[in-house]
N, C-alpha and C positions, 0 to 999 in steps of 0.2 A: 593544484588540479592537478598539474602535467605528471608528478610524482605518484599521484592517483590510479594516472594513464596508463604510466608506464608499468605500475606494480601489478593492473589487472590485465596486460598485454602479457606481460610473462608469466603471469598466472595461466591465464587460457593456454598459451601456448605448455606449459607443463602438464594443463590436464587433460590434452586433447587426445584421444585415443591413440594407440602405440601396440604394434603386436605386440601379443605377450603381455602387454600388460594388464595386471589385475586392476578391475572396474566394476562399479557397482552402479546401478540406476536407483535415484529414490522418484517416487509420483507420489503425490499428495494433495488434501484439501484441507481446511479447516477456515479460520475467521482471521481477519485482520481488525484490530483494534486503534484506528489514528488516533492522536494526541488531540491533533483540530484546535490548537490553541493561539494561532496567529489574528494576525486582524481583519482578514477577510473571513475567518468563520466568527468571532467573535460579533463583524456587522451582521452576518446569518441570524446569530440567534438574538438578537436587538432586533432583527426586522418579524423572523419568522415563524411559522406553527406549523405545528406536522401534528394530524388524528388531534387536533382543539389543543394540545401541548405545546408548550414554547420547544421551540429546537433547540438540544443539546449534544452535548460531545458523543455521548452514548450513542444518536441516531445513526452516527455514519457507520457502527461497528457493520463490517458486511464478509460476504462468502468471500473465498480467496483460494488458491492452491498453487502447486507449481511443479516443476520438475530439475531434478539434480544430476548431471553425472561425475563420477566423482571419483579417482583414481589415484590407489596408494601407489607413494612415491618413495616410502621409508615405512620401517617398524611401527605399526601404529600410528601413521600420519599420511592422511588423504588431503587433497588438492580436488575440486569441485567448482563445476561451472553451474548456476541456479539461475534461473528464468522463472520466476512468480507473478502471479496477477491480483489485482482487487480491484471491485468495481461496486460503485452504488451509487443508487440514484432515490431520491427523497421528492416528495409531493407534498408542498407546501402549500401555504398562504399569507396574507400580510397579518402579524398579529393585533396593530391597532387600527387595520380601515378596512371598509367593504368597499363593495362597489353604489351607485346610488339608487339601486334598485335592493339594498342589503345583502347581498350574492358576496362570496369570500371571492377575492382576485388571488388567483393560483399561479403557480409557477411549478418549475422543477428545476430542481440540483440535482447536476451529478459530478460524481467525483471518483477517478478511475487511476492505478496505479500498476507501472509495470518494472520492478526491481530486477536488473540484470548482474548479477554478479558473479562474484569466486570465495570460494570459503576455503580457506585452511583447519582442517580438521583432524584433534587428538582424537582417537579410539584407542585406550589403554586397558585395551584386552584381546586376546588369541582369537583368531579366525573363528575359533571351533566353540567360542564362549556362546551359550545360551541369552546371557544379557548383556548389552556393550553396549555402558554409557559414551557419549560423546560430547565434545565443545568444541565450540568454531568461532572465528572471526574474519572479516574479509571486506575488503571493495564492493561498492556498487553505482553505476549509474540506475536512478530512478527516473524512469518516463513516466510523463504526469498528465492529467488534462483534469479542466476546471470547466463547468458550463452551464449555465441559466436560461433557461426558455422559459417562456411563458406569460403575461400580463404584468407589466411592473408601473409604479407610481414615476411620473417624474422627478418627484421630490418627496421619498418617501419621509422626512424628518420633518415634515410642516406640520407643527403643531395643531394649525386653525384647520386641521382637515382629518379628525376621525370618522369621516367618512367620506366619499370621493366626490360628493358635490362639489361641484367649482375644482377638483385636482382633475390633471393629466392624466390616463389610465393607455398604458401602449404598448401592443405586443413588440415584443424585441426579442431577442437571442445573442448572450453574448458568451465566449470562448472563449480561456488562456492555455496554452499547453508550452511545455517544455521541458528539460532532463537539467536531473543535477545530481550532482558527485557527493556518495554516504558511504560509510560504513554499517557494518550490522555484528552482531554478536549471537552466542546462544548455546544450546546443545540441547540433548535428546536422548532419549535411551532406541537403542533396537533388540527386537526382541525375536532370536532365532525361529523359525518355523521348521526349515531343513536346510541343507548347505546352500542353496540358491536362492530362497526368498526368506525373509523376515520381516513384521509389522514395527513400524515408526512410530514414535511421538515425539513432534520436537515443538520449541519456542526458540522465535528467534526477533531482534528488538532492530528498529533501522533508527540510524543516526544519522540526520541530514539537517545542513541548514537552512532555516526560512527562505524562501526562493523568490526573489521579484517576479510579480507574473508576468508583467506586461501586458501588450493587445487591449482587449476591453477591458483587464482591471488593474489598469496602469494605478502604481501606488500602493496597491496591496501585495502581501507577500502569504504564500501557500503553504504550511506546516504540513507534511511530509513524514515526520516523524509516526514511529507506530510498533504496535509488537504484532505476531504473527502465531499464531499456533493453529497447528496440520498434524494430523493422521493420517499415516500412507503404509506404502508398501516399498520394499528394498530387495531388487534383485543383483545377484552378484552372476559375474561369466567371465 
């Protein structure tokens, strides 16, 4: 982690705007596709329904967006500072349990990620090129938060409690948050509109080790891996 921190610090300093330096700004929006395969999410898939269907990985796909400042440091080579965001809230109910009146036992699950990173970007074309493909890689710090709020069974795995008769249901809220180090890799295409504006399509994948959650989810791990596909605008200055 110390090496990643050192690399990010040096790259942030290198990418910081300097007088006379050629720079560009990306503003983008799209979707994030979490892998969501750790024990935390496996437990959710066993317990909950969404819209009458068993909860699954694709339910976590949600809107994402971000911004990047990139500085040209050599021919065909840029260093950029990226800040992106993703958040999704799922309205769920227990898969195998209802309350004593036959009603659903409902809760809300919320997952948020804010990656802050540095990109080393290769753009193997001239500035005047109409189409400019690029590839990039770099380190990240991924800030994350996971919450569950609503009504919960004290023992949701009690096989003698298919309905909530005799089972304890409590309103509660659970939360865990943290920051994890990782890497991203990806690429995209800039399509020049004029000398100062381009359209950009991009895909990036985040590689992050499963993070021990602690707090209200002690013993569980959150999976922060996933891909982000975005479309946006690039401004040169």
